[in-house]
C-alpha angles and dihedrals in degrees: 000000000000119000129223125192110213117206113197095016088161091062128083098259095038093048092052090047094050090051093047094049093043089051090051091055102259126143101248119204119181129209111240122198117242116264095034124115111268114263125199114263094020139106127208121235139138104252090208094055114084094196092049094047091049088052094050092047091049089056093046094044091203124191087207137021118207110203104206094154112127119169123205114282095251090054098051097097090056103033111034095066091049094045089050095050092050093047091051089051090052090051095046092050092057105024087237126163113243125216116202123189101227131199141200097253092101094067099064134214094300093057117141120252094255119045126205138170088269098053110118120253104232103151116158096185122098094244094045090053090048089052092049091052091046094050090047092053088052091049091054097039097091089233124122107254133189108194105193104193122202146159129247116328131252110195134183095242138029097279100158103271131125098266106049099025101045118004101050101039094107097043092108086059094046097259133121117190111216123192098212146009108330092221098060122099115244131187123239137181127200103220098218089055094048088049091051089049088051088055093050091049093047090053090055097040095119089067095046128092122258090258119028119184102193126178114217108216100206110154131324113206139161118225092257090049088052092049090049092050092050090048089055088058100042093041089225132092116270119216118209115229129187127256110239098241095162088059090050092049090051091048089051091069088072105016117063095199090058090048090054091047091056091057091065097050092108091071086075093050101046117069115232144158134182113244109239099196099097089044093050091047091055095039107027093161095050113117122200117222109261108262092239091055095046094051091045092054089048098048093045095043092051090045094242090131128036128236090252090053088050091057092048091049093049091051090048092048091051092050090047090052091052 
């Protein structure tokens, strides 16, 4: 039975990865922060300490390490380099393959509409530059890396991301808050799908290059298309409302997280999608969850729709499908 060492298993991506690998029959070992009560199937180590992480990895003997650690935006400059160094040390100590959940920050505000592994990294934002440096460190580390690059996340619970925690708060009242123009394409990834893809790639790692930059296609939707899809689930009209960027900018004067959030506003104004051709060539039998099902799971899991609403929507969907 192969073993995967999950870093950040309590976070949205790490949690989904742990579930997917466990369902696929892998032995899952979770990183636990020092000072916390011991949990079954976990090992304690300081994720910022390269020596401690190498020690923990040597004890686990993983075939694959999944790096789901993601510090708050305002801590990236301090924390991302240290986390990367420690994870590289863990991988070198065990010759494990590392899977990274990538994003589109590296491309910058002048990115083309369709993003591939060959698209230049020209980010001018602070977080984009941090990601560029991080990815370069992985490229030159000598470790086998699978960088699975995706758009914004759709989760099955309210885990603190854009979709569940902000945009869909008003869905029960017929409102969808949208952070940009509603006619611009935006890239999305359903986390259970992304986690299943990580499993499939891990299981074929021996045939992959030392560094694989692989766009995950997910869904590409305008704000209006997203609202229409949600309306088909709730069986009621969904009105698009604006995100209060002026308020976020004002809060950024005193709140560093709000300031960092404002820096990424361009992602909602610049149309973009992730090209799926390389992904489909590697995993031709992989099937994405239908959008309706993914949104249904997300809205129900984050309690944006009631059980009664779910029954109505399922009836409506059945009628629509004949």
